[in-house]
N, CA, C, O and the ligand as a Tripos MOL2 file, in Angstrom:
@<TRIPOS>MOLECULE
protein
  313   311    79     0     0
PROTEIN
NO_CHARGES

@<TRIPOS>ATOM
      1 N          -1.2700    2.7910  -11.5230 N.3       1 MET1
      2 CA         -1.6830    1.4550  -11.0770 C.3       1 MET1
      3 C          -2.7080    0.8710  -12.0220 C.2       1 MET1
      4 O          -2.9010    1.3740  -13.1290 O.2       1 MET1
      5 N          -3.3380   -0.1450  -11.6080 N.am      2 ILE2
      6 CA         -4.1770   -0.9560  -12.4570 C.3       2 ILE2
      7 C          -5.6190   -0.9460  -11.9970 C.2       2 ILE2
      8 O          -6.3860   -1.8560  -12.3140 O.2       2 ILE2
      9 N          -5.9870    0.0790  -11.2510 N.am      3 GLY3
     10 CA         -7.3660    0.1780  -10.8260 C.3       3 GLY3
     11 C          -7.7160   -0.7200   -9.6690 C.2       3 GLY3
     12 O          -8.8880   -0.8700   -9.3250 O.2       3 GLY3
     13 N          -6.7330   -1.3060   -9.0800 N.am      4 GLU4
     14 CA         -6.9780   -2.1750   -7.9360 C.3       4 GLU4
     15 C          -6.5330   -1.4520   -6.6710 C.2       4 GLU4
     16 O          -5.6370   -0.6080   -6.6870 O.2       4 GLU4
     17 N          -7.1810   -1.8100   -5.5950 N.am      5 SER5
     18 CA         -6.6690   -1.3300   -4.3270 C.3       5 SER5
     19 C          -6.4150   -2.5490   -3.4440 C.2       5 SER5
     20 O          -7.1050   -3.5620   -3.5560 O.2       5 SER5
     21 N          -5.4550   -2.4450   -2.5990 N.am      6 PHE6
     22 CA         -5.2010   -3.5270   -1.6660 C.3       6 PHE6
     23 C          -4.6640   -2.9550   -0.3720 C.2       6 PHE6
     24 O          -4.2620   -1.7940   -0.2920 O.2       6 PHE6
     25 N          -4.6720   -3.7960    0.6250 N.am      7 SER7
     26 CA         -4.3060   -3.3010    1.9380 C.3       7 SER7
     27 C          -3.5710   -4.3970    2.7090 C.2       7 SER7
     28 O          -3.5100   -5.5510    2.2860 O.2       7 SER7
     29 N          -3.0310   -4.0080    3.8230 N.am      8 GLY8
     30 CA         -2.3110   -4.9730    4.6440 C.3       8 GLY8
     31 C          -2.0570   -4.3910    6.0170 C.2       8 GLY8
     32 O          -2.3440   -3.2250    6.2880 O.2       8 GLY8
     33 N          -1.5240   -5.2170    6.8550 N.am      9 THR9
     34 CA         -1.2060   -4.7840    8.2050 C.3       9 THR9
     35 C           0.2420   -5.1470    8.5000 C.2       9 THR9
     36 O           0.6310   -6.3110    8.4130 O.2       9 THR9
     37 N           1.0100   -4.1710    8.8390 N.am     10 ASP10
     38 CA          2.4020   -4.3900    9.1910 C.3      10 ASP10
     39 C           2.7500   -3.5330   10.3930 C.2      10 ASP10
     40 O           1.9800   -2.6730   10.8210 O.2      10 ASP10
     41 N           3.9180   -3.7930   10.9140 N.am     11 GLU11
     42 CA          4.3610   -3.0740   12.0890 C.3      11 GLU11
     43 C           5.4340   -2.0670   11.6980 C.2      11 GLU11
     44 O           6.3350   -2.3720   10.9170 O.2      11 GLU11
     45 N           5.3250   -0.8730   12.2480 N.am     12 CYS12
     46 CA          6.3780    0.1180   12.0260 C.3      12 CYS12
     47 C           7.6970   -0.4180   12.5750 C.2      12 CYS12
     48 O           7.7660   -0.8850   13.7120 O.2      12 CYS12
     49 N           8.7380   -0.3430   11.7510 N.am     13 TYR13
     50 CA         10.0440   -0.8620   12.1710 C.3      13 TYR13
     51 C          10.6180   -0.0720   13.3500 C.2      13 TYR13
     52 O          11.3740   -0.6010   14.1640 O.2      13 TYR13
     53 N          10.2420    1.1990   13.4200 N.am     14 VAL14
     54 CA         10.8800    2.0880   14.3830 C.3      14 VAL14
     55 C          10.1640    2.0740   15.7300 C.2      14 VAL14
     56 O          10.7870    1.8340   16.7650 O.2      14 VAL14
     57 N           8.8520    2.3310   15.7190 N.am     15 CYS15
     58 CA          8.1460    2.4910   16.9890 C.3      15 CYS15
     59 C           7.2220    1.3130   17.3050 C.2      15 CYS15
     60 O           6.6620    1.2380   18.3990 O.2      15 CYS15
     61 N           7.0620    0.3950   16.3500 N.am     16 GLY16
     62 CA          6.2870   -0.8040   16.6210 C.3      16 GLY16
     63 C           4.7920   -0.6340   16.4720 C.2      16 GLY16
     64 O           4.0390   -1.5680   16.7460 O.2      16 GLY16
     65 N           4.3410    0.5320   16.0460 N.am     17 LYS17
     66 CA          2.9070    0.7570   15.8590 C.3      17 LYS17
     67 C           2.3900   -0.1040   14.7110 C.2      17 LYS17
     68 O           3.0630   -0.2740   13.6940 O.2      17 LYS17
     69 N           1.1830   -0.6440   14.8900 N.am     18 THR18
     70 CA          0.5590   -1.4160   13.8320 C.3      18 THR18
     71 C           0.0340   -0.4860   12.7520 C.2      18 THR18
     72 O          -0.7520    0.4210   13.0260 O.2      18 THR18
     73 N           0.4670   -0.7140   11.5440 N.am     19 LEU19
     74 CA          0.0700    0.1290   10.4250 C.3      19 LEU19
     75 C          -0.9260   -0.6300    9.5580 C.2      19 LEU19
     76 O          -0.5680   -1.6030    8.8940 O.2      19 LEU19
     77 N          -2.1660   -0.1830    9.5690 N.am     20 LYS20
     78 CA         -3.1590   -0.7570    8.6620 C.3      20 LYS20
     79 C          -3.1810    0.1080    7.4120 C.2      20 LYS20
     80 O          -3.9160    1.0920    7.3300 O.2      20 LYS20
     81 N          -2.3710   -0.2730    6.4520 N.am     21 TRP21
     82 CA         -2.2080    0.5800    5.2850 C.3      21 TRP21
     83 C          -3.1480    0.1430    4.1600 C.2      21 TRP21
     84 O          -3.5590   -1.0140    4.0730 O.2      21 TRP21
     85 N          -3.4620    1.0920    3.3250 N.am     22 THR22
     86 CA         -4.3050    0.8280    2.1660 C.3      22 THR22
     87 C          -3.7280    1.5320    0.9550 C.2      22 THR22
     88 O          -3.4270    2.7250    0.9900 O.2      22 THR22
     89 N          -3.5810    0.7790   -0.1030 N.am     23 LYS23
     90 CA         -3.2400    1.3920   -1.3960 C.3      23 LYS23
     91 C          -4.5550    1.6270   -2.1240 C.2      23 LYS23
     92 O          -5.2790    0.6820   -2.4400 O.2      23 LYS23
     93 N          -4.8540    2.8810   -2.3860 N.am     24 ILE24
     94 CA         -6.1180    3.2290   -3.0300 C.3      24 ILE24
     95 C          -5.9290    3.2580   -4.5350 C.2      24 ILE24
     96 O          -4.9640    3.8230   -5.0490 O.2      24 ILE24
     97 N          -6.8560    2.6460   -5.2170 N.am     25 ALA25
     98 CA         -6.8190    2.6840   -6.6690 C.3      25 ALA25
     99 C          -7.0420    4.1120   -7.1480 C.2      25 ALA25
    100 O          -7.8230    4.8640   -6.5650 O.2      25 ALA25
    101 N          -6.3570    4.4630   -8.1940 N.am     26 ASP26
    102 CA         -6.5380    5.7910   -8.7560 C.3      26 ASP26
    103 C          -7.9150    5.8810   -9.3970 C.2      26 ASP26
    104 O          -8.3330    4.9720  -10.1130 O.2      26 ASP26
    105 N          -8.6020    6.9570   -9.1430 N.am     27 ALA27
    106 CA         -9.9040    7.1610   -9.7660 C.3      27 ALA27
    107 C          -9.6940    7.6680  -11.1860 C.2      27 ALA27
    108 O          -9.0340    8.6850  -11.3970 O.2      27 ALA27
    109 N         -10.2370    6.9790  -12.1230 N.am     28 GLY28
    110 CA        -10.0210    7.3430  -13.5110 C.3      28 GLY28
    111 C         -11.0400    8.3490  -14.0260 C.2      28 GLY28
    112 O         -12.0850    8.5520  -13.4080 O.2      28 GLY28
    113 N         -10.7440    8.9600  -15.1260 N.am     29 ARG29
    114 CA        -11.6430    9.8250  -15.8820 C.3      29 ARG29
    115 C         -12.2350   10.9570  -15.0540 C.2      29 ARG29
    116 O         -13.3300   11.4350  -15.3530 O.2      29 ARG29
    117 N         -11.5430   11.3770  -14.0460 N.am     30 GLY30
    118 CA        -12.0050   12.5220  -13.2870 C.3      30 GLY30
    119 C         -13.3050   12.3100  -12.5460 C.2      30 GLY30
    120 O         -13.9490   13.2690  -12.1200 O.2      30 GLY30
    121 N         -13.6910   11.0630  -12.3910 N.am     31 SER31
    122 CA        -14.9380   10.7850  -11.6950 C.3      31 SER31
    123 C         -14.8140   11.1830  -10.2290 C.2      31 SER31
    124 O         -13.7370   11.1160   -9.6360 O.2      31 SER31
    125 N         -15.9040   11.5820   -9.6840 N.am     32 ILE32
    126 CA        -15.9030   11.9900   -8.2820 C.3      32 ILE32
    127 C         -16.2530   10.7730   -7.4280 C.2      32 ILE32
    128 O         -17.3870   10.2950   -7.4300 O.2      32 ILE32
    129 N         -15.2770   10.3000   -6.7180 N.am     33 VAL33
    130 CA        -15.4890    9.1290   -5.8840 C.3      33 VAL33
    131 C         -15.0850    9.4940   -4.4680 C.2      33 VAL33
    132 O         -13.9800    9.9840   -4.2320 O.2      33 VAL33
    133 N         -15.9610    9.2600   -3.5590 N.am     34 VAL34
    134 CA        -15.6420    9.5420   -2.1750 C.3      34 VAL34
    135 C         -15.1720    8.2510   -1.5120 C.2      34 VAL34
    136 O         -15.9320    7.2980   -1.3410 O.2      34 VAL34
    137 N         -13.9270    8.2550   -1.1550 N.am     35 TYR35
    138 CA        -13.3670    7.0970   -0.4790 C.3      35 TYR35
    139 C         -13.4150    7.3100    1.0300 C.2      35 TYR35
    140 O         -13.3530    8.4330    1.5310 O.2      35 TYR35
    141 N         -13.5230    6.2320    1.7000 N.am     36 GLU36
    142 CA        -13.2650    6.2770    3.1350 C.3      36 GLU36
    143 C         -11.7640    6.4800    3.2950 C.2      36 GLU36
    144 O         -10.9660    5.7060    2.7650 O.2      36 GLU36
    145 N         -11.3930    7.4980    4.0090 N.am     37 VAL37
    146 CA         -9.9720    7.7960    4.1340 C.3      37 VAL37
    147 C          -9.3140    6.7540    5.0380 C.2      37 VAL37
    148 O          -9.7040    6.5920    6.1940 O.2      37 VAL37
    149 N          -8.3290    6.0610    4.5120 N.am     38 PRO38
    150 CA         -7.6990    5.0260    5.3300 C.3      38 PRO38
    151 C          -6.8010    5.6250    6.3990 C.2      38 PRO38
    152 O          -6.3900    6.7820    6.3160 O.2      38 PRO38
    153 N          -6.5130    4.8280    7.3860 N.am     39 ALA39
    154 CA         -5.6530    5.2760    8.4730 C.3      39 ALA39
    155 C          -4.2520    5.5840    7.9520 C.2      39 ALA39
    156 O          -3.6510    6.5970    8.3080 O.2      39 ALA39
    157 N          -3.7520    4.7090    7.1200 N.am     40 VAL40
    158 CA         -2.4240    4.8860    6.5530 C.3      40 VAL40
    159 C          -2.5300    4.6630    5.0480 C.2      40 VAL40
    160 O          -2.8560    3.5740    4.5770 O.2      40 VAL40
    161 N          -2.2520    5.7020    4.3350 N.am     41 ARG41
    162 CA         -2.3190    5.6070    2.8830 C.3      41 ARG41
    163 C          -0.9510    5.2250    2.3300 C.2      41 ARG41
    164 O           0.0680    5.8170    2.6850 O.2      41 ARG41
    165 N          -0.9500    4.2360    1.4640 N.am     42 ALA42
    166 CA          0.3130    3.6940    0.9900 C.3      42 ALA42
    167 C           0.5150    3.9610   -0.4920 C.2      42 ALA42
    168 O          -0.4420    4.1100   -1.2520 O.2      42 ALA42
    169 N           1.7730    4.0170   -0.8810 N.am     43 ASN43
    170 CA          2.1330    3.9700   -2.2850 C.3      43 ASN43
    171 C           2.6670    2.5830   -2.5820 C.2      43 ASN43
    172 O           3.3010    1.9600   -1.7300 O.2      43 ASN43
    173 N           2.4150    2.0990   -3.7820 N.am     44 ALA44
    174 CA          2.8860    0.7740   -4.1610 C.3      44 ALA44
    175 C           3.7040    0.8750   -5.4360 C.2      44 ALA44
    176 O           3.3210    1.5550   -6.3880 O.2      44 ALA44
    177 N           4.8380    0.1870   -5.4370 N.am     45 PHE45
    178 CA          5.7040    0.1620   -6.6040 C.3      45 PHE45
    179 C           5.9160   -1.2860   -7.0100 C.2      45 PHE45
    180 O           6.3510   -2.1020   -6.1970 O.2      45 PHE45
    181 N           5.6150   -1.6090   -8.2460 N.am     46 ALA46
    182 CA          5.8790   -2.9600   -8.7290 C.3      46 ALA46
    183 C           7.3790   -3.0920   -8.9660 C.2      46 ALA46
    184 O           7.9650   -2.2940   -9.6980 O.2      46 ALA46
    185 N           7.9910   -4.0770   -8.3610 N.am     47 ILE47
    186 CA          9.4410   -4.2210   -8.4730 C.3      47 ILE47
    187 C           9.8430   -5.5640   -9.0570 C.2      47 ILE47
    188 O          11.0280   -5.8120   -9.2800 O.2      47 ILE47
    189 N           8.8640   -6.4410   -9.3090 N.am     48 GLY48
    190 CA          9.2380   -7.7180   -9.9000 C.3      48 GLY48
    191 C           8.0330   -8.6000  -10.1100 C.2      48 GLY48
    192 O           6.9290   -8.3020   -9.6560 O.2      48 GLY48
    193 N           8.2670   -9.6880  -10.8040 N.am     49 ARG49
    194 CA          7.2080  -10.6510  -11.0680 C.3      49 ARG49
    195 C           7.7300  -12.0230  -10.6600 C.2      49 ARG49
    196 O           8.8520  -12.4010  -10.9960 O.2      49 ARG49
    197 N           6.8990  -12.7590   -9.9310 N.am     50 ASN50
    198 CA          7.3170  -14.0630   -9.4450 C.3      50 ASN50
    199 C           6.9630  -15.1660  -10.4500 C.2      50 ASN50
    200 O           6.1650  -14.9600  -11.3640 O.2      50 ASN50
    201 N           7.5670  -16.3250  -10.2620 N.am     51 ASP51
    202 CA          7.3360  -17.4540  -11.1710 C.3      51 ASP51
    203 C           5.8690  -17.8730  -11.1770 C.2      51 ASP51
    204 O           5.3710  -18.3600  -12.1920 O.2      51 ASP51
    205 N           5.1630  -17.6880  -10.0440 N.am     52 ASP52
    206 CA          3.7630  -18.1090   -9.9710 C.3      52 ASP52
    207 C           2.8080  -17.0470  -10.5130 C.2      52 ASP52
    208 O           1.5910  -17.2230  -10.4390 O.2      52 ASP52
    209 N           3.3320  -15.9580  -11.0500 N.am     53 GLY53
    210 CA          2.4900  -14.9400  -11.6650 C.3      53 GLY53
    211 C           2.1110  -13.8110  -10.7390 C.2      53 GLY53
    212 O           1.5770  -12.8000  -11.1960 O.2      53 GLY53
    213 N           2.3700  -13.9500   -9.4520 N.am     54 SER54
    214 CA          2.0910  -12.8440   -8.5380 C.3      54 SER54
    215 C           3.1310  -11.7440   -8.7550 C.2      54 SER54
    216 O           4.2260  -11.9750   -9.2680 O.2      54 SER54
    217 N           2.7480  -10.5660   -8.3500 N.am     55 ILE55
    218 CA          3.6140   -9.4090   -8.5500 C.3      55 ILE55
    219 C           4.2400   -9.0210   -7.2240 C.2      55 ILE55
    220 O           3.5820   -8.9930   -6.1840 O.2      55 ILE55
    221 N           5.5090   -8.7280   -7.2890 N.am     56 LYS56
    222 CA          6.2080   -8.2730   -6.1000 C.3      56 LYS56
    223 C           6.0810   -6.7580   -6.0310 C.2      56 LYS56
    224 O           6.5270   -6.0480   -6.9320 O.2      56 LYS56
    225 N           5.4690   -6.2670   -4.9540 N.am     57 PHE57
    226 CA          5.2860   -4.8310   -4.7680 C.3      57 PHE57
    227 C           6.0920   -4.3610   -3.5700 C.2      57 PHE57
    228 O           6.2220   -5.0580   -2.5640 O.2      57 PHE57
    229 N           6.6160   -3.1820   -3.7080 N.am     58 GLU58
    230 CA          7.1910   -2.4980   -2.5610 C.3      58 GLU58
    231 C           6.1530   -1.4850   -2.0860 C.2      58 GLU58
    232 O           5.7510   -0.5930   -2.8340 O.2      58 GLU58
    233 N           5.7320   -1.6340   -0.8510 N.am     59 ILE59
    234 CA          4.7250   -0.7570   -0.2650 C.3      59 ILE59
    235 C           5.4370    0.2910    0.5760 C.2      59 ILE59
    236 O           6.2880   -0.0310    1.4050 O.2      59 ILE59
    237 N           5.0890    1.5140    0.3590 N.am     60 GLU60
    238 CA          5.7020    2.6000    1.1020 C.3      60 GLU60
    239 C           4.6030    3.3610    1.8290 C.2      60 GLU60
    240 O           3.6700    3.8620    1.2010 O.2      60 GLU60
    241 N           4.7090    3.4470    3.1430 N.am     61 CYS61
    242 CA          3.7080    4.1990    3.8890 C.3      61 CYS61
    243 C           4.3750    4.8980    5.0700 C.2      61 CYS61
    244 O           5.4000    4.4540    5.5880 O.2      61 CYS61
    245 N           3.7690    5.9890    5.4710 N.am     62 THR62
    246 CA          4.3250    6.7910    6.5480 C.3      62 THR62
    247 C           3.6370    6.4320    7.8580 C.2      62 THR62
    248 O           2.4090    6.4450    7.9410 O.2      62 THR62
    249 N           4.4000    6.1220    8.8510 N.am     63 CYS63
    250 CA          3.8570    5.8170   10.1660 C.3      63 CYS63
    251 C           3.2180    7.0810   10.7450 C.2      63 CYS63
    252 O           3.8750    8.1180   10.8370 O.2      63 CYS63
    253 N           1.9400    7.0020   11.1380 N.am     64 PRO64
    254 CA          1.2800    8.1940   11.6920 C.3      64 PRO64
    255 C           1.7840    8.5500   13.0850 C.2      64 PRO64
    256 O           1.5380    9.6500   13.5800 O.2      64 PRO64
    257 N           2.4760    7.6340   13.6990 N.am     65 ASN65
    258 CA          2.9560    7.8450   15.0600 C.3      65 ASN65
    259 C           4.3030    8.5660   15.0860 C.2      65 ASN65
    260 O           4.4580    9.5940   15.7450 O.2      65 ASN65
    261 N           5.2780    8.0060   14.3540 N.am     66 CYS66
    262 CA          6.6310    8.5800   14.4120 C.3      66 CYS66
    263 C           7.0640    9.2080   13.0930 C.2      66 CYS66
    264 O           8.1770    9.7200   12.9790 O.2      66 CYS66
    265 N           6.1700    9.1690   12.0850 N.am     67 ARG67
    266 CA          6.3840    9.8140   10.7880 C.3      67 ARG67
    267 C           7.5140    9.1710    9.9830 C.2      67 ARG67
    268 O           7.9740    9.7520    9.0000 O.2      67 ARG67
    269 N           7.9580    8.0070   10.3760 N.am     68 THR68
    270 CA          8.9660    7.3150    9.5980 C.3      68 THR68
    271 C           8.3190    6.6850    8.3700 C.2      68 THR68
    272 O           7.2240    6.1270    8.4540 O.2      68 THR68
    273 N           8.9900    6.7750    7.2430 N.am     69 ILE69
    274 CA          8.5080    6.0840    6.0480 C.3      69 ILE69
    275 C           9.0100    4.6420    6.0920 C.2      69 ILE69
    276 O          10.2160    4.3950    6.0970 O.2      69 ILE69
    277 N           8.0720    3.6960    6.1250 N.am     70 ASN70
    278 CA          8.3900    2.2740    6.1400 C.3      70 ASN70
    279 C           8.1880    1.7020    4.7450 C.2      70 ASN70
    280 O           7.3240    2.1510    3.9930 O.2      70 ASN70
    281 N           8.9860    0.7200    4.4160 N.am     71 ARG71
    282 CA          8.8050    0.0100    3.1550 C.3      71 ARG71
    283 C           8.6750   -1.4720    3.4360 C.2      71 ARG71
    284 O           9.4860   -2.0560    4.1550 O.2      71 ARG71
    285 N           7.6450   -2.0740    2.8610 N.am     72 PHE72
    286 CA          7.4060   -3.5050    3.0070 C.3      72 PHE72
    287 C           7.3400   -4.1240    1.6200 C.2      72 PHE72
    288 O           6.8090   -3.5150    0.6910 O.2      72 PHE72
    289 N           7.8690   -5.3140    1.4760 N.am     73 VAL73
    290 CA          7.7980   -6.0230    0.2000 C.3      73 VAL73
    291 C           6.7170   -7.0870    0.2880 C.2      73 VAL73
    292 O           6.7260   -7.9210    1.1930 O.2      73 VAL73
    293 N           5.7730   -7.0510   -0.6710 N.am     74 LYS74
    294 CA          4.6300   -7.9560   -0.6640 C.3      74 LYS74
    295 C           4.5030   -8.6580   -2.0090 C.2      74 LYS74
    296 O           4.7580   -8.0670   -3.0580 O.2      74 LYS74
    297 N           4.1080   -9.9180   -1.9650 N.am     75 ASP75
    298 CA          3.7300  -10.6250   -3.1870 C.3      75 ASP75
    299 C           2.2110  -10.5760   -3.2910 C.2      75 ASP75
    300 O           1.5060  -11.0750   -2.4140 O.2      75 ASP75
    301 N           1.7180   -9.9830   -4.3510 N.am     76 ILE76
    302 CA          0.2670   -9.7730   -4.4720 C.3      76 ILE76
    303 C          -0.2280  -10.3650   -5.7790 C.2      76 ILE76
    304 O           0.3280  -10.1060   -6.8470 O.2      76 ILE76
    305 N          -1.2790  -11.1600   -5.6790 N.am     77 ASN77
    306 CA         -1.9170  -11.7050   -6.8730 C.3      77 ASN77
    307 C          -2.9360  -10.7230   -7.3860 C.2      77 ASN77
    308 O          -3.7940  -10.2580   -6.6360 O.2      77 ASN77
    309 N          -2.8480  -10.4100   -8.6440 N.am     78 ILE78
    310 CA         -3.7530   -9.4390   -9.2420 C.3      78 ILE78
    311 C          -4.7410  -10.1760  -10.1380 C.2      78 ILE78
    312 O          -5.6060   -9.5490  -10.7500 O.2      78 ILE78
    313 ZN          6.4340    4.4350   13.7820 Zn       79 ZN79
@<TRIPOS>BOND
     1     1     2 1
     2     2     3 1
     3     3     4 2
     4     3     5 am
     5     5     6 1
     6     6     7 1
     7     7     8 2
     8     7     9 am
     9     9    10 1
    10    10    11 1
    11    11    12 2
    12    11    13 am
    13    13    14 1
    14    14    15 1
    15    15    16 2
    16    15    17 am
    17    17    18 1
    18    18    19 1
    19    19    20 2
    20    19    21 am
    21    21    22 1
    22    22    23 1
    23    23    24 2
    24    23    25 am
    25    25    26 1
    26    26    27 1
    27    27    28 2
    28    27    29 am
    29    29    30 1
    30    30    31 1
    31    31    32 2
    32    31    33 am
    33    33    34 1
    34    34    35 1
    35    35    36 2
    36    35    37 am
    37    37    38 1
    38    38    39 1
    39    39    40 2
    40    39    41 am
    41    41    42 1
    42    42    43 1
    43    43    44 2
    44    43    45 am
    45    45    46 1
    46    46    47 1
    47    47    48 2
    48    47    49 am
    49    49    50 1
    50    50    51 1
    51    51    52 2
    52    51    53 am
    53    53    54 1
    54    54    55 1
    55    55    56 2
    56    55    57 am
    57    57    58 1
    58    58    59 1
    59    59    60 2
    60    59    61 am
    61    61    62 1
    62    62    63 1
    63    63    64 2
    64    63    65 am
    65    65    66 1
    66    66    67 1
    67    67    68 2
    68    67    69 am
    69    69    70 1
    70    70    71 1
    71    71    72 2
    72    71    73 am
    73    73    74 1
    74    74    75 1
    75    75    76 2
    76    75    77 am
    77    77    78 1
    78    78    79 1
    79    79    80 2
    80    79    81 am
    81    81    82 1
    82    82    83 1
    83    83    84 2
    84    83    85 am
    85    85    86 1
    86    86    87 1
    87    87    88 2
    88    87    89 am
    89    89    90 1
    90    90    91 1
    91    91    92 2
    92    91    93 am
    93    93    94 1
    94    94    95 1
    95    95    96 2
    96    95    97 am
    97    97    98 1
    98    98    99 1
    99    99   100 2
   100    99   101 am
   101   101   102 1
   102   102   103 1
   103   103   104 2
   104   103   105 am
   105   105   106 1
   106   106   107 1
   107   107   108 2
   108   107   109 am
   109   109   110 1
   110   110   111 1
   111   111   112 2
   112   111   113 am
   113   113   114 1
   114   114   115 1
   115   115   116 2
   116   115   117 am
   117   117   118 1
   118   118   119 1
   119   119   120 2
   120   119   121 am
   121   121   122 1
   122   122   123 1
   123   123   124 2
   124   123   125 am
   125   125   126 1
   126   126   127 1
   127   127   128 2
   128   127   129 am
   129   129   130 1
   130   130   131 1
   131   131   132 2
   132   131   133 am
   133   133   134 1
   134   134   135 1
   135   135   136 2
   136   135   137 am
   137   137   138 1
   138   138   139 1
   139   139   140 2
   140   139   141 am
   141   141   142 1
   142   142   143 1
   143   143   144 2
   144   143   145 am
   145   145   146 1
   146   146   147 1
   147   147   148 2
   148   147   149 am
   149   149   150 1
   150   150   151 1
   151   151   152 2
   152   151   153 am
   153   153   154 1
   154   154   155 1
   155   155   156 2
   156   155   157 am
   157   157   158 1
   158   158   159 1
   159   159   160 2
   160   159   161 am
   161   161   162 1
   162   162   163 1
   163   163   164 2
   164   163   165 am
   165   165   166 1
   166   166   167 1
   167   167   168 2
   168   167   169 am
   169   169   170 1
   170   170   171 1
   171   171   172 2
   172   171   173 am
   173   173   174 1
   174   174   175 1
   175   175   176 2
   176   175   177 am
   177   177   178 1
   178   178   179 1
   179   179   180 2
   180   179   181 am
   181   181   182 1
   182   182   183 1
   183   183   184 2
   184   183   185 am
   185   185   186 1
   186   186   187 1
   187   187   188 2
   188   187   189 am
   189   189   190 1
   190   190   191 1
   191   191   192 2
   192   191   193 am
   193   193   194 1
   194   194   195 1
   195   195   196 2
   196   195   197 am
   197   197   198 1
   198   198   199 1
   199   199   200 2
   200   199   201 am
   201   201   202 1
   202   202   203 1
   203   203   204 2
   204   203   205 am
   205   205   206 1
   206   206   207 1
   207   207   208 2
   208   207   209 am
   209   209   210 1
   210   210   211 1
   211   211   212 2
   212   211   213 am
   213   213   214 1
   214   214   215 1
   215   215   216 2
   216   215   217 am
   217   217   218 1
   218   218   219 1
   219   219   220 2
   220   219   221 am
   221   221   222 1
   222   222   223 1
   223   223   224 2
   224   223   225 am
   225   225   226 1
   226   226   227 1
   227   227   228 2
   228   227   229 am
   229   229   230 1
   230   230   231 1
   231   231   232 2
   232   231   233 am
   233   233   234 1
   234   234   235 1
   235   235   236 2
   236   235   237 am
   237   237   238 1
   238   238   239 1
   239   239   240 2
   240   239   241 am
   241   241   242 1
   242   242   243 1
   243   243   244 2
   244   243   245 am
   245   245   246 1
   246   246   247 1
   247   247   248 2
   248   247   249 am
   249   249   250 1
   250   250   251 1
   251   251   252 2
   252   251   253 am
   253   253   254 1
   254   254   255 1
   255   255   256 2
   256   255   257 am
   257   257   258 1
   258   258   259 1
   259   259   260 2
   260   259   261 am
   261   261   262 1
   262   262   263 1
   263   263   264 2
   264   263   265 am
   265   265   266 1
   266   266   267 1
   267   267   268 2
   268   267   269 am
   269   269   270 1
   270   270   271 1
   271   271   272 2
   272   271   273 am
   273   273   274 1
   274   274   275 1
   275   275   276 2
   276   275   277 am
   277   277   278 1
   278   278   279 1
   279   279   280 2
   280   279   281 am
   281   281   282 1
   282   282   283 1
   283   283   284 2
   284   283   285 am
   285   285   286 1
   286   286   287 1
   287   287   288 2
   288   287   289 am
   289   289   290 1
   290   290   291 1
   291   291   292 2
   292   291   293 am
   293   293   294 1
   294   294   295 1
   295   295   296 2
   296   295   297 am
   297   297   298 1
   298   298   299 1
   299   299   300 2
   300   299   301 am
   301   301   302 1
   302   302   303 1
   303   303   304 2
   304   303   305 am
   305   305   306 1
   306   306   307 1
   307   307   308 2
   308   307   309 am
   309   309   310 1
   310   310   311 1
   311   311   312 2
@<TRIPOS>SUBSTRUCTURE
     1 MET1         2 RESIDUE 1 A MET
     2 ILE2         6 RESIDUE 1 A ILE
     3 GLY3        10 RESIDUE 1 A GLY
     4 GLU4        14 RESIDUE 1 A GLU
     5 SER5        18 RESIDUE 1 A SER
     6 PHE6        22 RESIDUE 1 A PHE
     7 SER7        26 RESIDUE 1 A SER
     8 GLY8        30 RESIDUE 1 A GLY
     9 THR9        34 RESIDUE 1 A THR
    10 ASP10       38 RESIDUE 1 A ASP
    11 GLU11       42 RESIDUE 1 A GLU
    12 CYS12       46 RESIDUE 1 A CYS
    13 TYR13       50 RESIDUE 1 A TYR
    14 VAL14       54 RESIDUE 1 A VAL
    15 CYS15       58 RESIDUE 1 A CYS
    16 GLY16       62 RESIDUE 1 A GLY
    17 LYS17       66 RESIDUE 1 A LYS
    18 THR18       70 RESIDUE 1 A THR
    19 LEU19       74 RESIDUE 1 A LEU
    20 LYS20       78 RESIDUE 1 A LYS
    21 TRP21       82 RESIDUE 1 A TRP
    22 THR22       86 RESIDUE 1 A THR
    23 LYS23       90 RESIDUE 1 A LYS
    24 ILE24       94 RESIDUE 1 A ILE
    25 ALA25       98 RESIDUE 1 A ALA
    26 ASP26      102 RESIDUE 1 A ASP
    27 ALA27      106 RESIDUE 1 A ALA
    28 GLY28      110 RESIDUE 1 A GLY
    29 ARG29      114 RESIDUE 1 A ARG
    30 GLY30      118 RESIDUE 1 A GLY
    31 SER31      122 RESIDUE 1 A SER
    32 ILE32      126 RESIDUE 1 A ILE
    33 VAL33      130 RESIDUE 1 A VAL
    34 VAL34      134 RESIDUE 1 A VAL
    35 TYR35      138 RESIDUE 1 A TYR
    36 GLU36      142 RESIDUE 1 A GLU
    37 VAL37      146 RESIDUE 1 A VAL
    38 PRO38      150 RESIDUE 1 A PRO
    39 ALA39      154 RESIDUE 1 A ALA
    40 VAL40      158 RESIDUE 1 A VAL
    41 ARG41      162 RESIDUE 1 A ARG
    42 ALA42      166 RESIDUE 1 A ALA
    43 ASN43      170 RESIDUE 1 A ASN
    44 ALA44      174 RESIDUE 1 A ALA
    45 PHE45      178 RESIDUE 1 A PHE
    46 ALA46      182 RESIDUE 1 A ALA
    47 ILE47      186 RESIDUE 1 A ILE
    48 GLY48      190 RESIDUE 1 A GLY
    49 ARG49      194 RESIDUE 1 A ARG
    50 ASN50      198 RESIDUE 1 A ASN
    51 ASP51      202 RESIDUE 1 A ASP
    52 ASP52      206 RESIDUE 1 A ASP
    53 GLY53      210 RESIDUE 1 A GLY
    54 SER54      214 RESIDUE 1 A SER
    55 ILE55      218 RESIDUE 1 A ILE
    56 LYS56      222 RESIDUE 1 A LYS
    57 PHE57      226 RESIDUE 1 A PHE
    58 GLU58      230 RESIDUE 1 A GLU
    59 ILE59      234 RESIDUE 1 A ILE
    60 GLU60      238 RESIDUE 1 A GLU
    61 CYS61      242 RESIDUE 1 A CYS
    62 THR62      246 RESIDUE 1 A THR
    63 CYS63      250 RESIDUE 1 A CYS
    64 PRO64      254 RESIDUE 1 A PRO
    65 ASN65      258 RESIDUE 1 A ASN
    66 CYS66      262 RESIDUE 1 A CYS
    67 ARG67      266 RESIDUE 1 A ARG
    68 THR68      270 RESIDUE 1 A THR
    69 ILE69      274 RESIDUE 1 A ILE
    70 ASN70      278 RESIDUE 1 A ASN
    71 ARG71      282 RESIDUE 1 A ARG
    72 PHE72      286 RESIDUE 1 A PHE
    73 VAL73      290 RESIDUE 1 A VAL
    74 LYS74      294 RESIDUE 1 A LYS
    75 ASP75      298 RESIDUE 1 A ASP
    76 ILE76      302 RESIDUE 1 A ILE
    77 ASN77      306 RESIDUE 1 A ASN
    78 ILE78      310 RESIDUE 1 A ILE
    79 ZN79       313 GROUP 0 **** ****
């Protein structure tokens, strides 16, 4: 990733639980950084770029309730 973290709130498709997911920026250079552990940790994959310059990301996170992996598509300005 690009050293950014972002988050969002979506609903699990399967059980309807609200997922407050967070994509945590990777800590560089082996620095010791203590993060607040988010409720739902997400992976983000860049899958496209929009005409307005925002990036289309596919967010993948596991529902803590039913363990289903959900994928959400987000347009994020970096
Ligand atoms: Zn669920």
